[in-house]
C-alpha positions in Angstrom: 0.0 0.0 0.0 1.4 3.4 -1.0 2.0 6.1 1.6 -0.5 8.4 -0.2 -3.2 5.7 0.2 -2.4 5.2 3.9 -2.5 9.0 4.5 -5.8 9.2 2.7 -7.3 6.5 4.9 -6.0 8.1 8.1 -7.4 11.4 7.0 -10.8 9.9 6.3 -10.8 8.1 9.6 -10.0 11.3 11.5 -12.7 13.1 9.7 -15.3 10.4 10.5 -14.3 10.6 14.2 -14.7 14.4 14.2 -18.1 14.1 12.5 -19.2 11.5 15.1 -18.0 13.7 18.0 -20.0 16.7 16.5 -23.1 14.6 16.1 -22.8 13.4 19.7 -22.4 17.0 20.9 -25.6 18.0 18.9 -27.5 15.1 20.5 -26.3 16.1 24.0 -27.4 19.7 23.4 -30.8 18.6 22.2 -31.2 16.4 25.3 -30.3 19.4 27.5 -32.8 21.7 25.7 -35.5 19.1 26.1 -34.7 18.7 29.8 -34.9 22.5 30.3 -38.2 22.7 28.5 -39.7 19.8 30.5 -38.5 21.4 33.8 -40.1 24.8 32.9 -43.4 23.1 31.9 -43.4 21.1 35.2 -42.9 24.3 37.3 -45.6 26.2 35.4 -48.0 23.2 35.9 -47.2 23.1 39.6 -47.8 26.9 39.9 -51.1 26.6 38.1 -52.4 23.6 40.1 -51.2 24.9 43.5 -53.9 24.4 46.0 -55.3 27.6 47.5 -56.3 27.0 51.1 -59.9 27.6 52.1 -60.3 30.9 53.8 -61.8 30.2 57.3 -63.5 33.3 58.7 -62.7 34.5 62.1 -65.5 35.7 64.4 -66.8 39.2 63.4 -66.1 42.0 65.8 -68.9 43.7 67.6 -71.9 42.6 69.6 -73.8 39.5 68.4 -77.2 40.6 67.0 -80.4 39.5 68.8 -83.3 38.0 66.9 -86.6 39.7 67.0 -90.1 38.2 66.3 -93.5 39.6 65.7 -96.4 38.6 67.9 -100.1 39.4 67.9 -101.3 41.5 70.8 -104.6 43.1 71.9 -103.4 46.4 70.6 -102.0 44.9 67.4 -98.8 43.3 66.2 -95.8 43.9 68.4 -92.1 43.1 68.0 -90.3 41.3 70.8 -86.9 39.6 71.3 -86.9 36.0 70.0 -85.1 32.8 71.2 -82.8 32.9 68.2 -82.6 33.2 64.4 -84.5 30.7 62.3 -82.7 28.4 59.8 -84.3 30.4 56.9 -82.8 33.7 58.3 -79.4 32.1 58.7 -79.6 30.8 55.1 -80.6 34.3 53.9 -77.6 35.8 55.6 -75.3 33.2 54.1 -74.4 31.5 57.4 -74.3 27.8 58.2 -75.9 26.7 61.5 -72.6 25.2 62.6 -70.8 28.5 61.9 -73.5 30.4 63.8 -73.1 28.0 66.8 -69.3 28.5 66.7 -69.7 32.3 66.7 -72.2 32.3 69.5 -75.3 33.2 67.5 -78.5 31.9 69.0 -80.5 29.6 66.7 -84.2 28.7 67.0 -84.7 25.6 64.8 -88.4 25.4 65.6 -89.2 28.8 64.3 -90.0 28.9 60.5 -90.7 32.5 59.9 -88.1 34.6 58.0 -88.0 38.3 58.9 -86.1 40.6 56.7 -84.9 42.8 59.7 -83.2 39.7 61.2 -81.6 38.7 57.9 -80.2 42.3 57.3 -78.9 42.6 60.9 -77.2 39.2 60.8 -75.7 39.8 57.3 -74.5 43.3 58.4 -72.7 41.8 61.5 -71.3 38.9 59.4 -69.7 41.4 56.9 -67.2 42.3 59.6 -65.8 38.8 59.6 -62.1 38.6 58.5 -59.8 35.8 57.5 -58.2 34.1 60.5 -54.4 34.6 61.1 -53.7 30.9 60.8 -55.3 30.7 57.4 -53.5 33.8 56.2 -50.2 32.2 57.4 -51.0 29.0 55.5 -51.8 30.8 52.3 -48.5 32.8 52.6 -46.6 29.5 53.2 -48.2 28.0 50.0 -47.1 31.1 48.0 -43.6 30.7 49.4 -43.5 27.0 48.5 -44.6 27.8 44.9 -41.9 30.6 44.6 -39.2 28.2 46.0 -40.2 25.5 43.4 -40.0 28.1 40.6 -36.5 29.2 41.9 -35.3 25.6 42.1 -36.5 25.0 38.5 -34.6 28.1 37.3 -31.4 26.9 39.0 -31.8 23.4 37.5 -32.3 25.0 34.1 -29.2 27.1 34.5 -27.1 24.1 35.5 -28.4 22.0 32.5 -27.7 24.9 30.1 -24.1 25.3 31.6 -23.5 21.6 31.3 -24.7 21.7 27.7 -22.4 24.6 26.8 -19.4 22.8 28.5 -20.2 19.6 26.6 -20.4 21.5 23.3 -17.1 23.3 24.0 -15.4 20.0 24.9 -16.6 18.4 21.7 -15.5 21.3 19.5 -12.1 21.2 21.2 -11.8 17.4 20.4 -12.9 18.0 16.8 -10.3 20.8 16.4 -7.6 18.5 17.8 -8.6 15.7 15.4 -8.6 18.1 12.5 -5.1 19.4 13.5 -3.8 15.9 13.8 -5.2 15.1 10.3 -3.7 18.3 8.9 -0.3 17.5 10.4 -0.3 13.9 8.9 -1.3 15.3 5.5 1.4 17.9 5.5 4.0 15.5 6.7 6.5 14.7 3.9 7.1 11.1 3.0 10.5 9.7 4.0 12.9 9.3 1.1 13.5 5.8 0.0 16.9 4.3 0.8 19.1 3.7 -2.1 20.0 0.1 -2.5 23.7 -0.5 -2.4 24.9 -2.6 -5.2 
């Protein structure tokens, strides 16, 4: 085999190695890009689907309203204090019986009448209800958890991008080395043949 043929084969082999290294680098970069995209999507989904805690209302400030009822009298219809608010009045004010019991509101389940004055007084008192401190704290902690998850995802994305850039640089460096080696071998002059002594 002539030296030119050998040199040509070596050059071809080095070129193939360089091409293979570049293809591997491209594959690694694509993988890193897919990983980054997946991480960003995961964080966005987590942020969208983050559970918002139910806002439990603390007891309203001020005096608990008293229920009034109408009664027939000799002189006509009179208004007097009642035993408690009826279930219909609680429903009209948007208050559950359990919540009313917890807040100290008197309830009279036997009474069926619904007086508009009772409903308005109860709803006016209920409007002063505010979110409890514990629930506010829980909501704040949930927001902090979502922010931390987003920050962690950003850091992971940065790391993946950095690694991809480093891998690409390393592959380019190897390809340059291979090309330089090929060039050196091509430029190398063949050794002169020894003269046969007669």
